[in-house]
FIKOL-609636 format. One record per residue (C-alpha): residue in one letter; y negated, x negated, z. Coordinates in steps of 0.001 Angstrom, whole numbers, plus 500000, padded with zeros to 6 digits. Layout:
# FIKOL-609636
AYXZ ...
This chain:
# FIKOL-609636
S500101500303499820 A496389499054499565 L496335498077503497 E499186495858503230 E497638493679500393 Q494552493417502716 G497184491921505615 R496864494832507844 K500056495470509186 P501153498757510714 N501815499970514112 I504890501924514459 R503803505498516195 F505316508551517875 K504668511543515543 M503624514351518047 P504696518394516831 E502009519864515483 A500484522853517480 R503237523346519871 V502630524802523181 L504498523027526200 V505244524314529752 V505428521284531855 H506131521282535692 D504690518937537585 L505504518635541315 I502220518490542015 R500116520835539853 G503132523419539206 E503391524953535674 V501057523606533572 E500535524130529431 V499658521766527253 N498840522290523257 T500585519206521371 K498038519488518735 E495432517941521695 L497023514911521517 D496730511783518434 D500410510077517218 W500403507797519992 V501130503754519318 M504786502693520263 I504849498965518883 R501897497159518099 P502129495476514901 D503530491793516604 G506377494031518056 V504730494440521413 P506228497771523116 L503154499902524832 Y503113501642528148 N504680505067527036 F507278503785524928 A508480500698527542 C508317502966530659 V510537505586528980 V513128503066528255 D512953501525531679 D513553505162532810 I516126505734530938 G517994502178531583 M516826502390535747 K517886506272535603 I514647507162537296 T515063510757538720 H511406510916540076 V507727509650538585 V505051509562540905 R501732508308539936 G497994509095539884 E496768512198537737 E495031510101535301 H498215509866533739 F499216513165533493 L498940513229529367 N500881510294529332 G503512512519531174 I503574514830528154 K504105512483525565 Q506887510512527762 R508588514186527860 L508431514356524523 L509889510597523738 F512430511441525815 E513771514741524400 A513579512750521171 L515940510240522395 G518041512910523744 H517554511826527343 E516547513951530303 C512865513660531600 P512556512611534936 L510848514775537769 Y506742513883537418 A503938514109540163 H500847513396539104 I499247513091542816 P494929513263543025 L493001509957543587 I491681508762546285 L487642509464546360 N484742507960547853 K482619509607550420 E480464511044547441 G483617512507545736 K483539509966543056 K486760507367542431 L486771504800544957 S485802502065543962 K485933497854545150 R482178498955545829 D483283501692548261 A485939499803550192 D488560497175549793 T491252498508547452 N493712496058547764 M496197496734550861 L496450493137551540 D492773492893552453 Y493276495287555352 R496119493192556555 D493711489869556329 K491114491768558564 G493339492901561293 F493955496238560213 P496927497464562267 P499714497887559271 E500888501437561337 A497290502916560979 V496895501886557448 F500167503469556482 N499500506685558989 Y495655506953557442 I496706507156553748 A499726509151554354 L497019511670555471 L495363511661551748 G495927514757550695 W498505515428552536 G498660516786556494 F501656516040558852 S500599518750561521 G497623520758562186 D497035519288565740 R498084515504565157 D496471513009562952 L498806510000564740 F502275509996563642 T505080507300563125 R506974506268559624 Q509949507749561077 E508073510757561743 M506750511224558343 V510137510659556536 E511522513817558274 V508785516382557501 F506936514576554250 Q507878517192550992 I505724515868547756 Q505051519419546890 N502700519579550233 I500240517143548599 G496990518614547857 K495512519255544553 A492065518055544925 G491428514263545479 A490878513278549325 K487894511367550383 F488437507638551738 D486652507299555179 E486681504068556445 E484794505000560024 K488342507243560406 L490548504654559476 R488749502386562163 W489044505017564430 M492626505424564081 C493229501585564363 G491367501265567251 E493954504199568607 Y496791502334567687 V495298499291569436 R495095500995572691 R498681502110572471 W499844498873572556 S500445496851575948 P497667494099576702 K501032491515575782 E501807492935572380 C497740493101571626 L497464489293572380 A500660488580570557 R499485490344567568 S495987488904567475 E497093485446567478 A496342484311563956 W492580485686564624 L492050484186567768 D493408480739567402 A489975479527566244 A488357481055569208 V490749480133571978 P491949476257572618 A495199475422572209 D495583474581575896 A495223478067576733 W498243479639574723 R500300477398576635 T499286477334580170 H497218480532580384 E499501483639579098 A498851485846581618 W494523484976581970 L494685485623578166 T496561488795578445 N493963490004580888 I491416489303578996 I492463491077575825 A492979493955578514 C489375494170579024 Y488449494311575278 Q491101496610574452 E488699500199574370 R486123497824573037 V487991497427569120 A489095498736566546 I490894496217564605 L492347492604565548 S489922490264564064 E487096492097566609 F488479490264569688 A487715486591568671 P483883486608568417 K483700488525571979 L485316485801573905 G483360483095573029 W481481483318576793 L484915482839578350 F485480478866576892 A481551477860576772 D480132475241579691 L477228477580579384 P477150480662577740 P474206481294574987 M471868483772575885 D471076486606573621 E467507488846573460 A468953491112576275 A470484488813578698 Q467248486622578182 K464921490055579128 N467413490986582020 L467337487349583508 A463303487973583263 K462634491298584594 D462245490560588303 P460571487242589362 A462747487374592486 A466188487338590523 K466768483323589953 S466688483089594183 W468974486307593693 L471226484258591368 A470971481305593516 S471865482498596753 Y474638484164595032 A476321481004593706 D476333479524597242 L478570483005598228 L480917482519595618 A481226479155596041 T482651479950599829 S485167482640598104 N488635482917597294 L487961483387593755 P490857481863591426 S490129478922589444 S488354478701586561 W490073477455583161 P491575475037582976 S492823474865586100 D496123476816587022 R495436480214587579 S498576481645586783 A499447483099590324 A495968485407590356 D496266486490586759 A500270487689586876 A499299489387590436 V495846491277589304 A496327493461586022 L492553493901584345 P490598496001583264 T490325497128586699 K490902501121587088 K488654503197589666 D491032504210592429 A494207502078591634 P496079500386594739 E494479496947595529 P497159494441594317 V498713491930596352 C497151488693595263 T496279485617597670 S493010485042595519 D490067487655595686 T490475490546593497 P487471491978591942 A487600494992594230 K487364492220597455 I484853490938594999 E482746493602594557 A482694494535598435 A481420491231599263 T478899491586596597 R477402494893597598 A477424493756601280 F475265490403600095 T472916492809598222 E472239495321601215 R471789491927603390 I469136490422601235 G467598493949600534 V467861494329596847 K469099497528594968 F472552496905593241 G471765498475590387 N468874495978589964 F471127492880591040 V473811493342588404 H471827492844585040 P470891489195585753 V474182488331586851 R475886489718583870 A473360487927581931 A473915484477583747 L477777484559583668 T478061485972579964 G475011485500578037 T474948489006577217 D474507492771578455 K477773493709577344 G481183493574578267 P484028494476581038 G483227495277584140 L480950492691585913 F483770492082588673 D486224491843586274 V483693488965584740 V483772487080588244 F487454487185588357 L488102486051584768 L485604483111584986 G486681481868587998 K485145480291590897 E483903477070589460 A482309478511586236 C480790481516588099 V478736478865590489 R477819476412587711 R476509479215585752 L474572481004588081 R472881477980589366 A471940477125585850 A470653480558585573 A468969479972588346 Q467076476737587558 
């Protein structure tokens, strides 16, 4: 032909039936009518002999005896083409389920501009895999009217693909983070520490892992209510390992608010110097950390411990503030600033217990000067 004389090589195409109305069943959409005149004669094999998607996947599905095909709704018309090819080849067509797309908050197709679209990115950032699985499963499907959290096994037992919704589900990273936090708080502090190790290695000295596991477990326990993903622990722990913590703006304001605060801090340092607080890292404090489980819970029984516990420290501190005539509420803010370099964190007397005697005295005296 003239085209061949020009050096153009032909594609091999599938000839679509003329004006044929197909009624196809999709596990998500139900019965759908499609007129074949709306579809072109699609390319099966390119001139270089390379098979294209619709031809190759039908051959693969036949060879692998595929019974169900689950994929995004943008492949629905490809499914029609593939059904006709199965028919032409004399093979039974698999059952198709074309699921809705995941959308952004505006209802448009989710892209990398809206959120990470690669599951490995969530893994590397410390999103608990159980929470990611749980959340993704809920996009377009509901486990129960009164529950958002469920195990993989629970989902397997109740899941029916026909129950997936027909409309696209909106991806909300804030809700995913909330769900991650719920999973983090379900773990024991020891498990939480173990699962956070990859993100903590840069923040925690190697010696602490070998000799202070109970101490690190207590530290993590104090922050379990305050994080959603595992990578959020490490930035919160720097104040524990610094010789003196850097002061943020809020801490500086709390230290400067009352001119008498520096004298309070100096006197409080003297009080703690005579206390029976645990030693500071890197000294051995294993007995105290094994005996006292943090965070301290209101009305919890007092643990049996040879060192001063957070409750004993608080009682001594309240007696101290009464003795020097300072309101307790005014006293705690500059003390927290001196000890942690910020105005946020665990309960103050958990902080004192975690830091131990030497570090507390050193920091209070440095701030008093």
